[in-house]
Structure formats: structure tokens, C-alpha cells
TORDO-443589 format. One record per residue (C-alpha): x, y, z; chain. Coordinates in steps of 0.1 Angstrom, whole numbers, plus 5000, padded with zeros to 4 digits. Each point is the difference from the previous one (the first is absolute). Example, Ala and Ser with C-alpha at 12.3 -4.5 7.8 and 13.67 -1.06 7.14 Angstrom:
# residues 2
<px:5123 py:4955 pz:5078 c:A>
<px:5014 py:5034 pz:4993 c:A>
***
This chain:
# residues 521
<px:5000 py:5000 pz:5000 c:A>
<px:5014 py:5034 pz:4990 c:A>
<px:4984 py:5022 pz:5026 c:A>
<px:4996 py:5003 pz:5038 c:A>
<px:4980 py:4969 pz:5012 c:A>
<px:4979 py:5022 pz:5023 c:A>
<px:4990 py:5024 pz:4972 c:A>
<px:4967 py:4994 pz:4982 c:A>
<px:4995 py:5017 pz:4967 c:A>
<px:4966 py:5016 pz:4993 c:A>
<px:4989 py:4995 pz:4963 c:A>
<px:4969 py:5019 pz:4995 c:A>
<px:4977 py:4991 pz:4970 c:A>
<px:4970 py:5023 pz:5006 c:A>
<px:5005 py:5016 pz:4965 c:A>
<px:5002 py:4966 pz:4983 c:A>
<px:4982 py:4972 pz:5018 c:A>
<px:4979 py:5024 pz:5022 c:A>
<px:4988 py:5019 pz:4970 c:A>
<px:4987 py:4968 pz:4984 c:A>
<px:4972 py:5000 pz:5024 c:A>
<px:4968 py:5006 pz:4980 c:A>
<px:4993 py:5036 pz:4998 c:A>
<px:5032 py:5010 pz:5018 c:A>
<px:5018 py:5014 pz:4969 c:A>
<px:5018 py:5032 pz:5008 c:A>
<px:5007 py:5031 pz:4978 c:A>
<px:5036 py:5007 pz:4989 c:A>
<px:5004 py:5029 pz:5025 c:A>
<px:4985 py:4978 pz:5028 c:A>
<px:5026 py:4974 pz:4993 c:A>
<px:5028 py:5025 pz:5002 c:A>
<px:4986 py:5013 pz:5032 c:A>
<px:4997 py:4966 pz:5017 c:A>
<px:5035 py:4990 pz:4988 c:A>
<px:5015 py:5032 pz:5015 c:A>
<px:4982 py:4992 pz:5033 c:A>
<px:5014 py:4964 pz:5000 c:A>
<px:5034 py:5013 pz:4992 c:A>
<px:4999 py:5025 pz:5029 c:A>
<px:4987 py:4974 pz:5025 c:A>
<px:5031 py:4979 pz:4995 c:A>
<px:4987 py:4970 pz:4977 c:A>
<px:5029 py:4982 pz:4986 c:A>
<px:4986 py:4990 pz:4967 c:A>
<px:4970 py:5015 pz:4981 c:A>
<px:4984 py:4978 pz:4973 c:A>
<px:4988 py:5028 pz:4980 c:A>
<px:4980 py:4981 pz:4973 c:A>
<px:5000 py:4977 pz:4971 c:A>
<px:5016 py:5020 pz:4972 c:A>
<px:4989 py:4979 pz:4970 c:A>
<px:4963 py:5000 pz:5012 c:A>
<px:4994 py:5033 pz:4985 c:A>
<px:5015 py:5033 pz:4990 c:A>
<px:4986 py:5017 pz:5032 c:A>
<px:5016 py:4974 pz:5022 c:A>
<px:5033 py:5005 pz:4982 c:A>
<px:4999 py:5037 pz:5003 c:A>
<px:4992 py:4998 pz:5037 c:A>
<px:5028 py:4974 pz:5008 c:A>
<px:5025 py:5022 pz:4980 c:A>
<px:4991 py:5031 pz:5018 c:A>
<px:5001 py:4983 pz:5034 c:A>
<px:5035 py:4986 pz:4991 c:A>
<px:5013 py:5035 pz:4992 c:A>
<px:4985 py:5015 pz:5031 c:A>
<px:5008 py:4976 pz:5026 c:A>
<px:5025 py:5010 pz:5027 c:A>
<px:5009 py:4970 pz:5019 c:A>
<px:4977 py:4970 pz:4992 c:A>
<px:5008 py:4975 pz:4973 c:A>
<px:4976 py:5002 pz:4972 c:A>
<px:4987 py:4968 pz:4986 c:A>
<px:4979 py:4990 pz:4970 c:A>
<px:4983 py:4967 pz:4993 c:A>
<px:5006 py:4978 pz:4969 c:A>
<px:4988 py:4969 pz:4989 c:A>
<px:5027 py:4973 pz:4988 c:A>
<px:5005 py:5012 pz:4965 c:A>
<px:5025 py:5024 pz:4986 c:A>
<px:4975 py:5027 pz:4988 c:A>
<px:4986 py:5004 pz:5036 c:A>
<px:5035 py:5002 pz:5015 c:A>
<px:5013 py:5024 pz:4975 c:A>
<px:4970 py:5022 pz:5005 c:A>
<px:5004 py:4998 pz:5038 c:A>
<px:5037 py:5009 pz:4998 c:A>
<px:4992 py:5030 pz:4978 c:A>
<px:4976 py:5012 pz:5027 c:A>
<px:5022 py:4996 pz:5030 c:A>
<px:5034 py:5006 pz:4987 c:A>
<px:5001 py:5037 pz:5009 c:A>
<px:4995 py:4991 pz:5038 c:A>
<px:5031 py:5003 pz:5021 c:A>
<px:4992 py:4965 pz:5012 c:A>
<px:4980 py:4982 pz:4974 c:A>
<px:4987 py:4964 pz:5003 c:A>
<px:4983 py:4976 pz:4975 c:A>
<px:4975 py:4975 pz:5013 c:A>
<px:4992 py:4971 pz:4977 c:A>
<px:4977 py:4971 pz:5007 c:A>
<px:4984 py:4970 pz:4986 c:A>
<px:4973 py:4975 pz:5014 c:A>
<px:5016 py:4968 pz:5011 c:A>
<px:4971 py:4980 pz:5017 c:A>
<px:4983 py:4972 pz:4978 c:A>
<px:4971 py:5023 pz:4994 c:A>
<px:5021 py:5030 pz:4989 c:A>
<px:5024 py:4980 pz:4979 c:A>
<px:4970 py:4990 pz:4979 c:A>
<px:4994 py:5037 pz:4991 c:A>
<px:5031 py:5004 pz:4977 c:A>
<px:4998 py:4963 pz:4993 c:A>
<px:5036 py:4993 pz:5009 c:A>
<px:5015 py:4968 pz:5011 c:A>
<px:5020 py:5000 pz:5032 c:A>
<px:5033 py:5001 pz:4980 c:A>
<px:4988 py:5026 pz:4977 c:A>
<px:4991 py:5022 pz:5027 c:A>
<px:5034 py:4997 pz:5017 c:A>
<px:5015 py:5010 pz:4967 c:A>
<px:4978 py:5030 pz:4999 c:A>
<px:5009 py:5010 pz:5035 c:A>
<px:5038 py:4996 pz:4993 c:A>
<px:4997 py:5023 pz:4968 c:A>
<px:4978 py:5026 pz:5014 c:A>
<px:5018 py:5005 pz:5033 c:A>
<px:5033 py:5000 pz:4983 c:A>
<px:4988 py:5027 pz:4975 c:A>
<px:4987 py:5021 pz:5029 c:A>
<px:5032 py:4997 pz:5019 c:A>
<px:5020 py:5011 pz:4969 c:A>
<px:4979 py:5032 pz:5001 c:A>
<px:4999 py:5005 pz:5038 c:A>
<px:5020 py:4988 pz:5029 c:A>
<px:4970 py:4999 pz:5023 c:A>
<px:4976 py:4972 pz:4988 c:A>
<px:4971 py:4987 pz:5020 c:A>
<px:4984 py:4967 pz:4988 c:A>
<px:4966 py:4984 pz:5010 c:A>
<px:4986 py:4965 pz:4995 c:A>
<px:4963 py:5011 pz:5000 c:A>
<px:4978 py:4977 pz:5020 c:A>
<px:5031 py:4986 pz:5017 c:A>
<px:4981 py:4986 pz:5031 c:A>
<px:4981 py:4977 pz:4977 c:A>
<px:5031 py:4989 pz:4980 c:A>
<px:5015 py:4966 pz:5004 c:A>
<px:5030 py:5000 pz:5024 c:A>
<px:5025 py:4985 pz:4978 c:A>
<px:4991 py:5022 pz:4971 c:A>
<px:4999 py:5032 pz:5021 c:A>
<px:5036 py:4992 pz:5012 c:A>
<px:5010 py:4994 pz:4963 c:A>
<px:4986 py:5034 pz:4988 c:A>
<px:5013 py:5020 pz:5028 c:A>
<px:5035 py:4985 pz:4995 c:A>
<px:5001 py:5009 pz:4963 c:A>
<px:4988 py:5035 pz:5007 c:A>
<px:5028 py:5005 pz:5025 c:A>
<px:5025 py:4986 pz:4976 c:A>
<px:4987 py:5022 pz:4972 c:A>
<px:5006 py:5031 pz:5021 c:A>
<px:4969 py:5008 pz:5022 c:A>
<px:5010 py:5019 pz:5031 c:A>
<px:4967 py:4997 pz:5018 c:A>
<px:4978 py:4970 pz:5000 c:A>
<px:4963 py:5007 pz:5008 c:A>
<px:4977 py:4972 pz:5011 c:A>
<px:4964 py:5010 pz:4992 c:A>
<px:4970 py:4986 pz:5017 c:A>
<px:4980 py:5011 pz:4971 c:A>
<px:4966 py:4988 pz:5010 c:A>
<px:5003 py:5003 pz:5039 c:A>
<px:5001 py:4963 pz:5004 c:A>
<px:5027 py:4993 pz:5023 c:A>
<px:5001 py:5002 pz:5039 c:A>
<px:5027 py:5016 pz:5024 c:A>
<px:5018 py:4968 pz:5008 c:A>
<px:5001 py:4989 pz:4963 c:A>
<px:5012 py:5035 pz:4990 c:A>
<px:5030 py:4999 pz:5025 c:A>
<px:5009 py:4964 pz:4992 c:A>
<px:4999 py:5006 pz:4962 c:A>
<px:5025 py:5030 pz:5002 c:A>
<px:5023 py:4982 pz:5024 c:A>
<px:5001 py:4968 pz:4979 c:A>
<px:5007 py:5019 pz:4968 c:A>
<px:5029 py:5019 pz:5018 c:A>
<px:5013 py:4967 pz:5014 c:A>
<px:4996 py:4980 pz:4968 c:A>
<px:5007 py:5022 pz:4969 c:A>
<px:5037 py:5006 pz:4992 c:A>
<px:5009 py:5037 pz:5000 c:A>
<px:4970 py:5009 pz:5021 c:A>
<px:5022 py:5016 pz:5027 c:A>
<px:5011 py:5025 pz:4973 c:A>
<px:4965 py:5015 pz:4992 c:A>
<px:4973 py:5016 pz:5020 c:A>
<px:4968 py:4981 pz:5003 c:A>
<px:4967 py:5018 pz:4998 c:A>
<px:4965 py:4993 pz:5010 c:A>
<px:4968 py:5011 pz:4982 c:A>
<px:4967 py:4990 pz:5017 c:A>
<px:4964 py:5003 pz:4992 c:A>
<px:4973 py:5002 pz:5026 c:A>
<px:4973 py:4976 pz:4985 c:A>
<px:4999 py:4981 pz:5033 c:A>
<px:5008 py:5030 pz:5022 c:A>
<px:5036 py:4989 pz:5007 c:A>
<px:5021 py:5023 pz:4978 c:A>
<px:5016 py:5019 pz:5029 c:A>
<px:5006 py:4968 pz:5019 c:A>
<px:5015 py:4983 pz:4970 c:A>
<px:5023 py:5028 pz:4993 c:A>
<px:5013 py:5002 pz:5036 c:A>
<px:5003 py:4962 pz:5000 c:A>
<px:5021 py:5001 pz:4969 c:A>
<px:5023 py:5026 pz:5016 c:A>
<px:5005 py:4974 pz:5029 c:A>
<px:5009 py:4975 pz:4973 c:A>
<px:5027 py:5022 pz:4985 c:A>
<px:4983 py:5024 pz:4976 c:A>
<px:5014 py:5035 pz:5001 c:A>
<px:4976 py:5018 pz:4978 c:A>
<px:4962 py:5005 pz:5004 c:A>
<px:4978 py:5009 pz:4971 c:A>
<px:4971 py:5020 pz:5012 c:A>
<px:4975 py:5028 pz:4991 c:A>
<px:4986 py:5030 pz:5020 c:A>
<px:4967 py:4990 pz:5017 c:A>
<px:5005 py:4964 pz:4987 c:A>
<px:4987 py:5012 pz:4965 c:A>
<px:4999 py:4975 pz:4974 c:A>
<px:4980 py:4976 pz:4979 c:A>
<px:4973 py:4978 pz:5016 c:A>
<px:5006 py:5001 pz:5038 c:A>
<px:5032 py:5022 pz:4996 c:A>
<px:5037 py:4997 pz:5009 c:A>
<px:5020 py:5000 pz:5031 c:A>
<px:4994 py:5035 pz:5015 c:A>
<px:5033 py:5020 pz:5003 c:A>
<px:4988 py:5017 pz:5033 c:A>
<px:4992 py:4967 pz:5016 c:A>
<px:5034 py:4983 pz:4995 c:A>
<px:5020 py:5032 pz:5006 c:A>
<px:4982 py:5006 pz:5033 c:A>
<px:5001 py:4963 pz:5010 c:A>
<px:5038 py:5000 pz:4996 c:A>
<px:5003 py:5033 pz:5020 c:A>
<px:4977 py:4989 pz:5028 c:A>
<px:5011 py:4964 pz:5004 c:A>
<px:5037 py:5004 pz:4996 c:A>
<px:5003 py:4979 pz:5031 c:A>
<px:4990 py:4968 pz:4979 c:A>
<px:5008 py:5013 pz:4965 c:A>
<px:5032 py:5018 pz:5002 c:A>
<px:5000 py:5015 pz:4967 c:A>
<px:5000 py:5037 pz:4988 c:A>
<px:4987 py:5021 pz:4970 c:A>
<px:5008 py:5035 pz:4992 c:A>
<px:4964 py:5011 pz:4996 c:A>
<px:4991 py:5033 pz:5017 c:A>
<px:4968 py:4987 pz:5017 c:A>
<px:4989 py:5035 pz:5009 c:A>
<px:4991 py:5004 pz:4963 c:A>
<px:4978 py:4969 pz:4999 c:A>
<px:4967 py:5017 pz:5007 c:A>
<px:5003 py:5027 pz:4975 c:A>
<px:5010 py:4977 pz:4971 c:A>
<px:4972 py:4976 pz:5010 c:A>
<px:4973 py:5027 pz:4998 c:A>
<px:5014 py:5012 pz:4966 c:A>
<px:5001 py:4966 pz:4985 c:A>
<px:4964 py:4994 pz:5012 c:A>
<px:4989 py:5032 pz:4983 c:A>
<px:5018 py:4996 pz:4967 c:A>
<px:4991 py:4964 pz:4997 c:A>
<px:4964 py:5006 pz:5012 c:A>
<px:5003 py:4971 pz:5025 c:A>
<px:4990 py:5012 pz:5034 c:A>
<px:5018 py:4984 pz:5030 c:A>
<px:4977 py:4979 pz:5021 c:A>
<px:4996 py:5015 pz:5035 c:A>
<px:5015 py:4971 pz:5018 c:A>
<px:5030 py:4995 pz:4977 c:A>
<px:5031 py:4994 pz:5019 c:A>
<px:5023 py:5030 pz:5005 c:A>
<px:4983 py:5024 pz:4977 c:A>
<px:4963 py:4995 pz:5006 c:A>
<px:4980 py:5027 pz:5015 c:A>
<px:4993 py:4978 pz:5031 c:A>
<px:5035 py:4987 pz:5004 c:A>
<px:5007 py:5023 pz:5029 c:A>
<px:4965 py:5006 pz:5012 c:A>
<px:4987 py:4988 pz:5033 c:A>
<px:4963 py:5001 pz:5008 c:A>
<px:4993 py:4973 pz:5027 c:A>
<px:5000 py:5013 pz:5036 c:A>
<px:5027 py:4975 pz:5011 c:A>
<px:5023 py:5010 pz:4971 c:A>
<px:4996 py:5037 pz:5005 c:A>
<px:5005 py:4997 pz:5038 c:A>
<px:5033 py:4980 pz:4993 c:A>
<px:5011 py:5025 pz:4974 c:A>
<px:4995 py:5030 pz:5023 c:A>
<px:5023 py:4981 pz:5026 c:A>
<px:5025 py:4988 pz:4976 c:A>
<px:5000 py:5001 pz:4962 c:A>
<px:5019 py:4968 pz:4998 c:A>
<px:4971 py:4981 pz:5015 c:A>
<px:4983 py:4998 pz:4966 c:A>
<px:5024 py:5015 pz:4976 c:A>
<px:5032 py:4980 pz:4989 c:A>
<px:5011 py:5030 pz:4979 c:A>
<px:4995 py:5037 pz:5000 c:A>
<px:4978 py:5018 pz:4974 c:A>
<px:5029 py:5023 pz:4995 c:A>
<px:5022 py:4972 pz:4988 c:A>
<px:4979 py:4996 pz:4968 c:A>
<px:4995 py:5037 pz:4995 c:A>
<px:4967 py:5007 pz:5018 c:A>
<px:5000 py:5032 pz:5020 c:A>
<px:4998 py:4996 pz:5037 c:A>
<px:4972 py:5024 pz:5002 c:A>
<px:4973 py:5012 pz:4975 c:A>
<px:4997 py:5036 pz:5008 c:A>
<px:4974 py:5017 pz:4977 c:A>
<px:5004 py:5031 pz:4979 c:A>
<px:4971 py:5024 pz:4994 c:A>
<px:4988 py:5026 pz:4975 c:A>
<px:5023 py:5026 pz:5017 c:A>
<px:5031 py:4979 pz:4995 c:A>
<px:5025 py:5015 pz:4975 c:A>
<px:5023 py:4986 pz:4974 c:A>
<px:5029 py:4997 pz:5023 c:A>
<px:4980 py:4979 pz:5024 c:A>
<px:4989 py:4978 pz:4972 c:A>
<px:5035 py:4995 pz:4987 c:A>
<px:5012 py:4992 pz:5035 c:A>
<px:4972 py:4974 pz:5004 c:A>
<px:5010 py:4985 pz:4967 c:A>
<px:5034 py:4997 pz:5011 c:A>
<px:4990 py:4983 pz:5033 c:A>
<px:4980 py:4975 pz:4979 c:A>
<px:5032 py:4992 pz:4979 c:A>
<px:4988 py:5018 pz:4969 c:A>
<px:5022 py:5025 pz:4983 c:A>
<px:4984 py:5021 pz:4972 c:A>
<px:5010 py:5027 pz:4976 c:A>
<px:4987 py:5035 pz:5001 c:A>
<px:4975 py:4995 pz:4971 c:A>
<px:4987 py:4967 pz:5016 c:A>
<px:4998 py:5018 pz:5034 c:A>
<px:4979 py:5028 pz:4983 c:A>
<px:4975 py:4975 pz:4985 c:A>
<px:4998 py:4981 pz:5033 c:A>
<px:4995 py:5031 pz:5020 c:A>
<px:4972 py:5011 pz:4978 c:A>
<px:4981 py:4967 pz:5005 c:A>
<px:5009 py:5000 pz:5037 c:A>
<px:4983 py:5034 pz:5005 c:A>
<px:4970 py:4988 pz:4981 c:A>
<px:4997 py:4969 pz:5022 c:A>
<px:5006 py:5021 pz:5031 c:A>
<px:4971 py:5021 pz:4992 c:A>
<px:4979 py:4968 pz:5000 c:A>
<px:5015 py:4983 pz:5029 c:A>
<px:5007 py:5014 pz:5035 c:A>
<px:5033 py:4981 pz:5004 c:A>
<px:5022 py:4986 pz:4973 c:A>
<px:5018 py:4969 pz:5012 c:A>
<px:5033 py:4983 pz:4989 c:A>
<px:4981 py:4975 pz:4979 c:A>
<px:4979 py:5028 pz:4984 c:A>
<px:5032 py:5017 pz:4988 c:A>
<px:5013 py:4968 pz:4987 c:A>
<px:4968 py:4995 pz:4979 c:A>
<px:5004 py:5034 pz:4986 c:A>
<px:5036 py:4991 pz:4988 c:A>
<px:4986 py:4967 pz:4986 c:A>
<px:4973 py:5019 pz:4980 c:A>
<px:5026 py:5020 pz:4981 c:A>
<px:4994 py:4993 pz:4962 c:A>
<px:5025 py:5006 pz:4972 c:A>
<px:4978 py:5024 pz:4981 c:A>
<px:4998 py:4978 pz:4969 c:A>
<px:4965 py:4986 pz:5006 c:A>
<px:4976 py:5003 pz:4970 c:A>
<px:4970 py:4997 pz:5023 c:A>
<px:4996 py:5022 pz:5032 c:A>
<px:4971 py:5005 pz:5024 c:A>
<px:4991 py:5037 pz:5001 c:A>
<px:4968 py:5000 pz:5023 c:A>
<px:4976 py:4975 pz:5014 c:A>
<px:4966 py:5005 pz:5016 c:A>
<px:4979 py:4972 pz:5012 c:A>
<px:4964 py:4999 pz:5013 c:A>
<px:4989 py:4970 pz:5019 c:A>
<px:4964 py:4992 pz:5013 c:A>
<px:4987 py:4974 pz:5022 c:A>
<px:4974 py:4986 pz:4976 c:A>
<px:5014 py:5006 pz:4965 c:A>
<px:5032 py:4997 pz:4980 c:A>
<px:5030 py:5022 pz:5006 c:A>
<px:5009 py:5028 pz:4975 c:A>
<px:5035 py:5010 pz:4990 c:A>
<px:5009 py:5031 pz:4981 c:A>
<px:5036 py:4996 pz:4989 c:A>
<px:5022 py:5024 pz:4981 c:A>
<px:5032 py:4987 pz:4985 c:A>
<px:5029 py:5014 pz:4979 c:A>
<px:5007 py:4975 pz:4971 c:A>
<px:5028 py:5009 pz:4977 c:A>
<px:4998 py:5037 pz:5011 c:A>
<px:4962 py:5003 pz:4996 c:A>
<px:4975 py:5002 pz:5027 c:A>
<px:4970 py:4977 pz:4998 c:A>
<px:4971 py:4993 pz:5024 c:A>
<px:4976 py:4971 pz:5005 c:A>
<px:4972 py:4993 pz:5024 c:A>
<px:4993 py:4964 pz:5008 c:A>
<px:4980 py:4980 pz:5024 c:A>
<px:5009 py:4968 pz:5019 c:A>
<px:4995 py:4977 pz:5029 c:A>
<px:5018 py:5021 pz:5024 c:A>
<px:5025 py:5030 pz:4996 c:A>
<px:5030 py:4979 pz:4988 c:A>
<px:4982 py:4981 pz:4975 c:A>
<px:4984 py:5032 pz:4986 c:A>
<px:5035 py:5017 pz:4999 c:A>
<px:5015 py:4971 pz:4982 c:A>
<px:4972 py:5001 pz:4975 c:A>
<px:5007 py:5037 pz:4993 c:A>
<px:5037 py:4993 pz:4994 c:A>
<px:4991 py:4972 pz:4975 c:A>
<px:4976 py:5023 pz:4983 c:A>
<px:5027 py:5027 pz:4996 c:A>
<px:5026 py:4974 pz:4991 c:A>
<px:4984 py:4969 pz:4986 c:A>
<px:5018 py:4969 pz:5008 c:A>
<px:4995 py:4962 pz:5005 c:A>
<px:5023 py:4998 pz:5032 c:A>
<px:4988 py:4975 pz:5025 c:A>
<px:5003 py:5012 pz:5037 c:A>
<px:5016 py:4970 pz:5017 c:A>
<px:5010 py:5017 pz:5032 c:A>
<px:4985 py:5030 pz:5021 c:A>
<px:5015 py:5006 pz:5034 c:A>
<px:4996 py:5028 pz:5025 c:A>
<px:5020 py:5005 pz:5031 c:A>
<px:5003 py:5030 pz:5024 c:A>
<px:5033 py:5018 pz:5003 c:A>
<px:4993 py:5013 pz:5034 c:A>
<px:4972 py:4998 pz:5025 c:A>
<px:4968 py:5022 pz:5004 c:A>
<px:4971 py:5011 pz:4976 c:A>
<px:5023 py:5024 pz:4983 c:A>
<px:5026 py:4974 pz:4992 c:A>
<px:5016 py:4997 pz:4966 c:A>
<px:4989 py:4968 pz:4980 c:A>
<px:5025 py:4982 pz:4978 c:A>
<px:4982 py:4982 pz:4972 c:A>
<px:5017 py:4973 pz:4978 c:A>
<px:4984 py:4991 pz:4967 c:A>
<px:5011 py:4971 pz:4977 c:A>
<px:4988 py:4999 pz:4964 c:A>
<px:5004 py:4973 pz:4974 c:A>
<px:4994 py:5004 pz:4963 c:A>
<px:5011 py:4978 pz:4971 c:A>
<px:5026 py:4982 pz:5021 c:A>
<px:5015 py:5031 pz:5014 c:A>
<px:4998 py:5008 pz:5038 c:A>
<px:5004 py:5035 pz:5016 c:A>
<px:4998 py:5012 pz:5035 c:A>
<px:4991 py:5035 pz:5011 c:A>
<px:5001 py:5016 pz:5035 c:A>
<px:4989 py:5034 pz:5014 c:A>
<px:4993 py:5015 pz:5034 c:A>
<px:4975 py:5027 pz:5011 c:A>
<px:4978 py:5008 pz:5030 c:A>
<px:4971 py:4993 pz:4976 c:A>
<px:4998 py:4963 pz:4993 c:A>
<px:4981 py:5005 pz:4968 c:A>
<px:5024 py:5025 pz:4987 c:A>
<px:5030 py:4977 pz:5008 c:A>
<px:4981 py:4972 pz:4983 c:A>
<px:4996 py:5021 pz:4969 c:A>
<px:5036 py:5009 pz:4999 c:A>
<px:5013 py:4966 pz:5006 c:A>
<px:4977 py:4987 pz:4971 c:A>
<px:5013 py:5026 pz:4977 c:A>
<px:5036 py:4994 pz:5011 c:A>
<px:4996 py:4963 pz:4989 c:A>
<px:4985 py:5010 pz:4967 c:A>
<px:5029 py:5023 pz:4993 c:A>
<px:5023 py:4971 pz:5005 c:A>
<px:4980 py:4978 pz:4977 c:A>
<px:5002 py:5027 pz:4974 c:A>
<px:5036 py:5000 pz:5002 c:A>
<px:5003 py:4963 pz:4996 c:A>
<px:4975 py:4998 pz:4972 c:A>
<px:5020 py:5028 pz:4982 c:A>
<px:5033 py:4978 pz:5004 c:A>
<px:4983 py:4970 pz:4986 c:A>
<px:4989 py:5021 pz:4970 c:A>
<px:5034 py:5015 pz:4994 c:A>
<px:5034 py:4986 pz:4996 c:A>
<px:5003 py:4989 pz:5037 c:A>
<px:4980 py:4969 pz:4993 c:A>
<px:5014 py:4978 pz:5027 c:A>
<px:4993 py:5023 pz:5029 c:A>
<px:4970 py:4981 pz:5012 c:A>
<px:4998 py:4968 pz:4980 c:A>
<px:5033 py:4986 pz:5011 c:A>
<px:5016 py:4996 pz:5034 c:A>
<px:5024 py:4977 pz:5017 c:A>
<px:4991 py:4970 pz:5020 c:A>
<px:5002 py:5005 pz:5038 c:A>
<px:5028 py:4981 pz:5015 c:A>
***
């Protein structure tokens, strides 16, 4: 092994595997922003995307590679020369580039390219050698490793190492394994395969059985020194190993897991909230580490214990993950300096132009709410748009009666022109969504509508998440407002704007943006 045995590398794949969650696709600027936050928090390797999947993915990986300050920037490539060449072209401008190439090795996955075992070994040898000739930092993965025959897994890992791979990643692609198996598999590979001591072994776990974090930590016990993970556990199906969970587990339980990362844990909460917003995947309230209730105590026994000694019911401090120790509210008389200071306390640094925009919306909110709390301010930041939307909500008026349908009068700006519609529906949200569809006809199916309160009280902001599906495309929108119906309208329109962008990409030269994506490891 070429690194400190107590050091665990954190490989974040939020921008690649995480973005493959249906509806979680991020814009170019959002990807750059998340990559910058990951770099700042101390992630060792950022898997920025799958360069050959689309021109958009290639551009994002290339730009992230140029901007990265300390993290290695990695791109994904299938086991063929075209993928690897395209990947290298995207990451080569990074100060620390990495090529990650993979092929499915289990019986089920070998049938996809219709290769014999010997033919697959030859393919691995050729492609890993080609990648290593381009880049001295090559990661190789046998997709569905945990369901690959033991003898064959050893054989392909051996040939990958001999061909120049410097990191061997063992993916539990379908979340099938259990902690003991995860640890034993890594340990046996290290003990069995010649040359294993000269490379870093990594673990990539999915959460289909709810064991991704446990499996990743067990793999570390078995000898893995790189954990592949995502912010909030974002990923296909049940998601991936959550970065915040493994990092905090290693930090809190160093007594039994004497391993370290270089992640600045105080930045966890901010990036968790940002990823939840740009991906449109709200964090469940009882989610470990970053959930809204993770540090909340309601029962009398718990509250009494907390008042006497916080360690009674808290094994880590809220401040350790970036939560402010207090949540002191601002009001309508608070100035720009106070708002900037509050943002700094929340771990958010903004430029003057962004502060000006946030301050305007803060004042508007303060006129409607007596007190504006930390979570309200974070919701304002999350609501910032890039100003490129073709559809925008201008005004909304809803009339509801006890015995009849609701009436929604909606004014929207569509491609620079103001249009108004009046529609009726079974409730205010139904009427509002019908008005949107009348002004912008579409066949999108509403597959998710979720409302959650940002803070408490009847004047609380509501965060609304909407997921739309149309012609095989999925888009998610999110918005926050003290008026739940207004937030619903803006979230719905946000999702429609994302669908428009994707539809235009399909109609243009960027034909692969939606129709093609990589398998999740």
C-alpha cells in the first residue's frame, strides 16, 4: 500500500453516480458549484461525470478539472478506447487527473457485451494499459464484483493491477452484500492477489438493503482505504453510501475505527442542503447526520437529560457538522451587514451581487414574517435562480370556497411576454397547476408533490418539491415561500423549465444528454 494505513480517501461521486438518480440531473453551473464545495471541504477525489455520455457532461468535467484546487478530478469510462480517450481529454487539465474505467464481471453482466471470460480478461488488459499510458492515476472497477465468482474476481483484479491500475475499486453494484462479507472480500483479495499491497483498494456500496454505510466501514476494516460515496446518499434506486455518515462515523468512533479523513466536517450541513436543493431531493427529517431531526429532542426525558448534560443524548455536537449552536432570528429592521454576518455564521460566503439579491428577498420575507430564522435564510439562498428560465411566475391569486372548486388566476412571463389564465380545480394547487398547463401546454406527468415546512409556526416558509416525467425525461423543481400555493406554482414551473432545457438538448446536437447514461456501479 502506498499511503498511510490509517488514512482513508474520500471519493465523492455525487456528480456522477448521484446525478443518475431519476430527476436529479444538475445544470452546468450547479455542477461547478457542487464541485467547488466538495473541493473546499477536503474531498480527496471528485468523480465529476461520465465524459462520453454527452457534450454537457464533457464540458462540466473539463471545467471542473481546470478549476479544482486540491482534489483529484476523475472521469468515468467504459472498457473501450473511445471512452477512455474522451475521459482523458476531459480530465487532463486537472493538476491531479484520474481515469476510472470499469466493466461488469459477474455472470449476469458478462452476458451484456457477450464476452467469454478469456475475452473479458483480454479487454481489461488492453483498456487498463491504454488508460495507464495516458494517465499515471488509473482506477479500475469490476462492476457487480460482489456477485462475481471468487476465482474469476481474483483473476481480473490481478490482470488490472499488472496492466497498471493504481486503485482497485470493488463495487457492490446492487447493494447485495452484508458487512461481514464486505470485510472478508476485501481482506481475501488483498491476501490473495499478487501485487495487491502496491495498490489502494476502494469500496463502492449501494443501499438497496440499507447497509451501504455499514458495508463501506466494514470494507475499511478489511483493508480498503478509499470509500466511494455521495452527499446525502444520493444515487440510483436506494442510493449510495452517504459521505456524511461514513466521515462522521470514523470521526466519532475513532476508538474502534482508528482511521482518518481530511474532510472538514463543519462544511457538511451546507453542502447537504445545497445538493438537496439542486438535485430536488429533500433530505428526510430523520436522516442520520443531516436530517432536520438529527439533533432535535422532544421527549421530556431526552430534554431533561440534554439540559443537564448534552452528551446524555448527543454523541456529536451540531457544530461539528456545520449547524449553528443557536438559531437567532433576524427581522425586518436587520441590515445587510447583519445578514452577511448571519450567512458567514451559517458557513455561506456570497459575493456582493448575490448578497444584494438575497437581501431583497430577505426584506420581502421579513415583511411577511415576524422573525426570519436560519433555515428561512438558507431556503432563500436555495431559491436563487440563474435568470435563464423561459417560464416565470409573475403573480398568483387563488380563491377557495367550502362548497365549490378553487379558482386560480395566474400571470406568467413566457419567453419575455406576460400571459394570464384563470382555471378551476379540486383545491388551490390543482387549479394553479391547471393554469400553468393552460399557459404552457405540456404532457408532463406529476410523479411527486411534496411539501415540508422550513420552520415552525403559521407564517413558516414551505418548501415544495415537484417531479415531472415526460417522454422518458425526468425533472425536479423546488421552491420555498410563506404561501404554500405560490411555492407550489414556482416549483412546478422550475421543473418545467428543466424539462424544456432537456427537450431542446435532445432536439439539438446534444442528443445523448438524456437518452444515454452510465450504469451505476
